[in-house]
C-alpha positions as CSV (number, residue, x, y, z in Angstrom):
1,M,-9.7,-0.5,-26.4
2,N,-11.2,-1.3,-23.5
3,P,-8.9,0.0,-20.2
4,R,-10.0,-3.1,-18.3
5,S,-9.2,-5.1,-21.2
6,N,-5.6,-3.7,-21.8
7,P,-3.7,-5.2,-18.5
8,L,-1.0,-2.5,-19.4
9,S,-3.2,0.4,-19.1
10,N,-4.4,2.4,-16.0
11,N,-6.7,4.6,-18.2
12,A,-8.0,5.0,-21.3
13,D,-5.4,7.4,-22.5
14,S,-2.8,5.3,-21.7
15,N,-1.6,2.3,-23.7
16,H,1.7,1.7,-21.6
17,V,2.6,2.3,-18.0
18,A,5.5,2.3,-16.4
19,W,7.1,-1.0,-14.5
20,W,7.2,0.8,-10.9
21,Q,3.6,2.1,-12.0
22,S,1.9,-1.1,-12.7
23,W,-0.1,-3.6,-10.1
24,R,1.9,-6.5,-11.1
25,L,4.7,-5.3,-8.7
26,F,2.4,-5.5,-5.5
27,P,2.4,-9.4,-5.8
28,A,6.1,-9.5,-6.3
29,I,6.7,-7.1,-3.1
30,Y,4.3,-9.3,-0.8
31,A,6.1,-12.5,-2.2
32,G,9.3,-11.3,-1.4
33,M,8.3,-9.8,1.9
34,G,6.7,-13.3,3.2
35,V,10.2,-14.5,2.2
36,V,11.9,-12.1,4.3
37,I,9.8,-12.4,7.0
38,L,10.2,-16.5,6.8
39,I,14.1,-16.2,6.8
40,A,13.7,-13.9,10.1
41,Q,11.7,-16.4,11.9
42,I,13.5,-19.6,11.3
43,R,16.9,-17.5,12.2
44,D,14.8,-16.7,15.4
45,G,13.5,-20.0,15.9
46,N,10.3,-19.4,14.9
47,T,10.0,-21.6,12.1
48,T,5.9,-22.1,12.7
49,S,5.6,-18.6,12.7
50,G,7.7,-18.0,9.7
51,L,5.5,-20.3,7.9
52,V,2.5,-19.1,8.8
53,W,3.2,-15.4,8.1
54,F,4.9,-16.6,4.5
55,G,1.3,-18.0,3.4
56,V,-0.3,-14.7,4.5
57,M,1.5,-12.7,2.7
58,V,1.7,-15.5,-0.4
59,A,-2.3,-15.4,0.0
60,I,-2.2,-11.8,-0.5
61,A,-0.1,-11.5,-3.7
62,A,-2.5,-14.3,-4.9
63,G,-5.3,-12.4,-4.7
64,Y,-4.0,-9.4,-6.0
65,T,-2.8,-11.3,-9.0
66,F,-5.8,-14.0,-9.6
67,G,-8.5,-11.5,-8.0
68,G,-9.0,-8.9,-10.8
69,R,-12.8,-9.7,-11.6
70,F,-13.6,-8.0,-8.7
71,D,-14.1,-4.5,-8.5
72,L,-12.6,-4.4,-4.9
73,I,-9.5,-5.7,-6.0
74,R,-9.3,-4.0,-9.3
75,Q,-9.9,-0.6,-7.1
76,A,-7.4,-1.8,-4.7
77,R,-4.7,-2.6,-6.8
78,G,-5.2,0.3,-9.2
79,D,-6.4,-0.6,-11.8
80,L,-9.0,1.7,-12.3
81,A,-11.9,1.6,-14.9
82,D,-13.5,5.3,-14.3
83,E,-13.5,8.6,-12.4
84,R,-15.9,7.0,-10.3
85,E,-13.7,4.2,-9.3
86,A,-10.7,6.8,-9.0
87,S,-12.9,8.9,-6.8
88,I,-13.8,6.0,-4.7
89,S,-9.7,4.9,-4.7
90,T,-9.1,9.0,-3.8
91,Q,-11.5,8.9,-0.9
92,A,-10.5,5.7,0.8
93,M,-6.9,6.8,0.3
94,A,-8.0,10.2,2.2
95,A,-9.9,8.1,4.9
96,T,-6.7,5.7,5.4
97,G,-4.5,9.1,6.1
98,T,-6.8,10.5,8.4
99,A,-7.0,7.3,10.7
100,L,-3.0,7.0,10.5
101,V,-2.6,10.5,11.3
102,I,-5.0,9.9,14.5
103,A,-3.3,6.7,15.3
104,L,0.4,7.8,15.1
105,T,-0.6,11.0,17.4
106,L,-2.2,9.0,20.1
107,C,0.5,6.8,19.8
108,I,2.8,9.6,20.2
109,V,1.1,11.3,23.0
110,Y,0.5,7.5,25.2
111,E,4.1,7.4,25.0
112,L,5.3,10.7,26.0
113,A,2.9,10.0,29.1
114,R,4.9,7.0,30.0
115,G,8.4,9.3,29.8
116,H,9.0,6.9,26.3
117,N,10.7,8.0,23.3
118,P,7.9,8.4,21.0
119,N,10.5,8.2,18.3
120,P,9.6,5.1,16.1
121,Y,5.7,7.0,15.9
122,S,7.1,10.3,15.3
123,S,9.6,9.4,12.7
124,L,6.4,7.4,10.6
125,M,4.2,10.9,11.4
126,A,7.6,13.0,9.8
127,I,7.4,10.8,6.8
128,G,3.9,11.0,6.0
129,G,3.8,14.8,6.8
130,V,6.9,15.1,4.1
131,T,4.8,12.8,1.9
132,Y,1.9,14.5,2.2
133,V,3.6,17.9,1.7
134,L,5.9,16.7,-1.6
135,S,2.7,15.2,-3.1
136,L,1.3,18.5,-3.0
137,L,4.0,20.7,-4.1
138,V,4.1,17.5,-7.1
139,S,0.5,18.1,-7.8
140,R,0.1,21.8,-7.7
141,Y,3.1,21.7,-10.3
142,R,2.0,19.5,-12.4
143,S,-1.8,21.1,-13.1
């Protein structure tokens, strides 16, 4: 069976994917976050802004849901067809991680230079570092 024709498969070896590994979870998360943003903005008195951001989040959810015929959308949602797409996805994630580490480092340095607490940025950096180390350990254990 072709993995692209099987909606439950992420690769050719598997015919079943756990619900939490499925790309179908992403549209629900984006739509749910849109509702949270809308409620928060309405409570803050910014109904128009809430509606705009709700629309943005629903549009992203719709893109994930209905954009499956485009390679870029399939790659973004993790519905990879072969080793080439998996390699491209891995390289994109590595580039994203590098960009975030650089940006967070610059934010921390900027806040420290101003004499302010860099806590939001340093917390994000710590979460990223712990996630990276745990991923390395799990990957080494599995291989």
